[in-house]
C-alpha positions as CSV (number, residue, x, y, z in Angstrom):
1,M,32.9,13.8,-69.6
2,P,34.8,12.3,-72.0
3,P,33.4,8.9,-72.7
4,R,37.1,6.4,-71.3
5,E,37.4,9.4,-68.4
6,L,35.6,6.8,-66.1
7,T,36.5,2.7,-66.3
8,T,33.9,0.4,-67.7
9,T,32.9,-0.7,-64.4
10,A,32.3,3.0,-63.6
11,Y,30.0,3.3,-66.5
12,L,28.1,-0.8,-66.1
13,T,27.6,1.1,-62.7
14,L,26.2,3.7,-64.3
15,G,24.7,1.8,-66.0
16,L,22.7,-0.2,-63.6
17,L,21.5,3.1,-61.3
18,A,19.9,4.3,-65.0
19,T,17.2,2.0,-64.3
20,S,16.6,2.3,-60.3
21,D,19.0,3.4,-56.5
22,W,20.7,1.1,-55.0
23,S,23.3,1.2,-51.4
24,A,26.3,-0.3,-52.6
25,Y,25.9,-3.7,-51.6
26,Q,22.9,-4.3,-54.2
27,L,25.3,-2.4,-56.7
28,A,27.7,-4.8,-55.6
29,E,25.4,-7.5,-55.6
30,Q,24.2,-7.0,-59.5
31,L,28.0,-6.3,-60.1
32,G,28.6,-9.9,-59.1
33,R,25.9,-11.9,-61.2
34,G,28.0,-13.7,-64.1
35,V,29.2,-10.5,-65.0
36,E,32.8,-11.0,-63.3
37,L,32.7,-13.6,-65.9
38,L,32.3,-11.0,-68.8
39,W,33.9,-8.0,-67.1
40,P,36.9,-10.5,-64.4
41,R,37.9,-6.2,-63.0
42,A,34.0,-5.6,-62.4
43,D,34.2,-7.7,-59.2
44,R,38.1,-6.2,-57.9
45,Q,36.5,-2.9,-58.4
46,R,32.8,-3.2,-57.0
47,Y,32.9,-2.1,-53.9
48,N,35.3,1.4,-55.1
49,V,33.4,2.5,-58.1
50,V,30.8,4.2,-56.6
51,H,33.2,6.7,-54.2
52,K,34.5,8.0,-57.3
53,L,31.4,8.7,-59.4
54,L,30.0,10.9,-55.9
55,A,33.5,12.3,-56.1
56,T,32.8,13.4,-59.9
57,G,29.7,14.2,-59.0
58,L,28.1,11.7,-61.5
59,V,25.9,9.3,-59.2
60,T,24.6,11.2,-55.2
61,A,24.0,9.5,-52.0
62,R,21.5,10.0,-49.6
63,E,21.0,7.8,-45.9
64,E,17.9,5.9,-45.2
65,H,17.9,3.7,-42.3
66,S,15.5,0.8,-41.6
67,G,15.7,0.8,-37.0
68,R,19.2,0.7,-36.1
69,R,20.5,0.3,-39.5
70,G,21.3,2.8,-42.5
71,R,22.0,2.0,-45.5
72,T,23.8,5.1,-48.1
73,V,21.9,4.6,-51.4
74,Y,23.0,6.0,-54.7
75,T,20.9,7.9,-57.6
76,I,22.5,8.6,-61.2
77,T,22.4,12.7,-62.3
78,D,21.8,14.2,-64.8
79,A,25.3,14.5,-65.6
80,G,25.5,10.8,-64.9
81,R,23.1,10.2,-67.6
82,E,25.3,12.1,-70.1
83,A,28.4,10.7,-68.9
84,L,26.8,7.0,-69.9
85,A,25.1,8.4,-73.4
86,A,28.1,9.7,-74.1
87,W,30.3,6.0,-73.9
88,L,27.5,4.3,-75.3
89,A,27.8,6.9,-78.1
90,A,30.7,6.2,-78.8
91,D,33.2,3.2,-80.3
92,P,34.2,-0.2,-77.5
93,E,37.4,-0.9,-77.0
94,P,39.0,-3.7,-79.5
95,V,38.0,-7.4,-77.1
96,A,40.3,-8.2,-74.6
97,L,40.4,-11.9,-73.7
98,E,42.1,-12.3,-70.6
99,F,42.6,-16.7,-69.9
100,E,45.5,-18.2,-67.7
101,G,44.5,-21.6,-69.0
102,M,45.7,-20.3,-72.7
103,I,49.0,-19.3,-71.6
104,R,49.3,-22.2,-70.1
105,V,48.6,-23.7,-72.6
106,L,50.8,-22.0,-74.7
107,V,54.3,-22.9,-72.2
108,S,53.4,-26.3,-71.8
109,D,56.4,-27.4,-73.8
110,Q,58.4,-26.4,-70.4
111,G,55.8,-29.3,-68.7
112,S,54.7,-33.2,-69.1
113,I,52.3,-34.0,-71.2
114,D,49.6,-34.7,-68.2
115,E,50.0,-31.3,-67.5
116,L,49.0,-30.1,-70.6
117,R,46.1,-32.2,-71.1
118,R,45.5,-31.8,-66.8
119,T,44.7,-28.5,-67.8
120,L,43.2,-28.8,-71.2
121,E,40.5,-30.7,-68.7
122,T,40.3,-28.3,-66.2
123,I,39.3,-25.6,-68.7
124,R,36.8,-27.6,-70.1
125,S,34.8,-28.2,-66.9
126,Q,34.8,-24.3,-66.0
127,A,33.2,-24.1,-69.3
128,E,30.7,-26.0,-68.4
129,T,30.3,-24.9,-64.7
130,A,30.1,-21.5,-66.5
131,R,27.3,-22.4,-69.2
132,A,25.7,-24.1,-67.2
133,L,25.1,-20.9,-65.1
134,F,24.2,-18.5,-67.5
135,A,21.7,-21.6,-69.5
136,R,19.9,-21.3,-65.3
137,Y,19.5,-17.4,-66.0
138,A,18.7,-17.6,-69.4
139,V,15.6,-20.1,-67.8
140,N,15.4,-17.0,-64.8
141,I,15.2,-14.2,-67.7
142,S,12.6,-16.3,-69.3
143,E,10.2,-17.1,-66.5
144,T,10.2,-14.2,-64.6
145,G,12.3,-11.1,-67.0
146,G,15.3,-11.6,-65.1
147,S,16.3,-8.7,-62.1
148,F,16.2,-6.0,-65.3
149,P,12.8,-7.2,-67.3
150,Q,12.8,-3.7,-69.3
151,R,15.7,-5.5,-70.4
152,R,15.7,-8.4,-71.0
153,H,15.7,-8.4,-75.0
154,L,19.5,-7.0,-74.2
155,F,20.4,-10.3,-71.6
156,A,19.0,-12.7,-74.0
157,L,21.7,-10.9,-76.8
158,S,24.2,-11.6,-74.5
159,N,23.3,-14.5,-72.7
160,T,23.1,-16.3,-76.2
161,F,26.6,-15.3,-76.6
162,M,28.0,-16.5,-73.7
163,I,26.8,-19.8,-74.1
164,G,27.5,-20.1,-77.8
165,H,31.0,-18.6,-75.8
166,Y,31.6,-21.8,-73.1
167,V,30.3,-23.7,-75.7
168,H,32.8,-23.2,-78.8
169,I,35.7,-23.3,-75.3
170,I,34.8,-27.1,-74.3
171,E,34.2,-28.0,-77.8
172,W,37.4,-26.5,-78.5
173,T,39.1,-28.4,-75.2
174,T,37.5,-32.1,-76.3
175,W,38.8,-32.0,-79.5
176,A,42.1,-30.1,-78.2
177,L,42.4,-33.5,-76.1
178,E,41.8,-35.5,-78.5
179,Q,45.0,-33.9,-80.7
180,T,46.9,-34.4,-77.3
181,E,45.8,-38.4,-77.3
182,S,48.9,-39.3,-78.7
183,W,51.4,-36.9,-78.1
184,P,54.4,-38.2,-75.6
185,D,55.5,-35.6,-74.2
186,A,55.0,-31.6,-74.4
187,A,57.7,-30.6,-76.3
188,S,58.8,-33.0,-79.2
189,P,55.9,-32.9,-81.5
190,A,56.8,-29.9,-82.8
191,E,58.9,-31.4,-85.2
192,T,57.8,-36.0,-84.2
193,H,53.7,-34.7,-85.5
194,Q,54.2,-31.7,-88.3
195,A,51.5,-33.4,-90.6
196,Q,49.0,-33.5,-87.6
197,V,50.1,-29.9,-86.7
198,R,49.6,-28.6,-90.5
199,D,46.5,-30.3,-90.3
200,M,45.3,-28.3,-87.0
201,L,45.6,-25.1,-89.0
202,V,43.3,-25.9,-91.7
203,E,41.0,-23.5,-90.9
204,G,42.7,-20.9,-89.7
205,R,44.8,-21.5,-93.4
206,K,41.2,-21.4,-95.0
207,V,40.6,-18.5,-93.5
208,W,43.4,-16.2,-94.6
209,A,42.4,-17.7,-98.2
210,D,39.5,-16.1,-98.0
211,S,40.1,-12.6,-96.8
212,L,42.4,-12.6,-99.5
213,Q,40.1,-13.5,-101.9
214,L,37.8,-10.8,-100.8
215,G,40.6,-8.3,-100.9
216,A,41.3,-8.7,-104.5
C-alpha cells in the first residue's frame, strides 16, 4: 500500500498495534495521551480510524468477553506491518502548524490593544499548561518507562522537542508582551513604532544574511 493512502492517524494507530493488541477504547485512550497536542486530527479521528484499517485488511478484530461485557480487540496483520514499514521509509510531509492564537495576532489591528495582549497572555498560559503536561510525562517515562517502555528512547526524543516547543512559545509571548507594552493601540504602531518594528525583525534578517553567505 502506498504510504499516503492512509491518514497519519491511521499509521499512528498501526504503530500502536505493532506493540500490542488493543481494544477501540484503549486505542482512543492512547491517542489522547498528549498526542492531540502533537497531531490534533488524531483526537477527531481516533474512534473511526480502526474501521478503515479493518476494511482494508491491515488489522483484524476479535470479540472478547468478561462476564456480560464484551469488547472488540484489534490486531495488526502482516499487511498492516508492511504498510507501516513503507510509511516509515517514505519522507515525512513538511511541518504544518495549526495555531489559532497566531492567526488572531496577525489580524489584531482590527481589535483593541487589550484584546491583543489578552490573546498573548492566553497563549502563554496554554503553553505553560502544556509544558507541565509533558514535564509530567518526562518524569513518568524516566521512573516507569511509560506506557511503552520499549519505546522510551523515542519518547524521550519527542518529549524533549515538545518541552522546547512550549518553552519557545512562553519566551516568545513574554517578549511580545514586552514589545506591545508601549503601544497605544493595535493598529498605529506600523507607522509610529517603525524603528521598534525593524529591531524586532533583526533575527530574521540575520538568518537571511547568513543563508546568503552559505549559498555564496
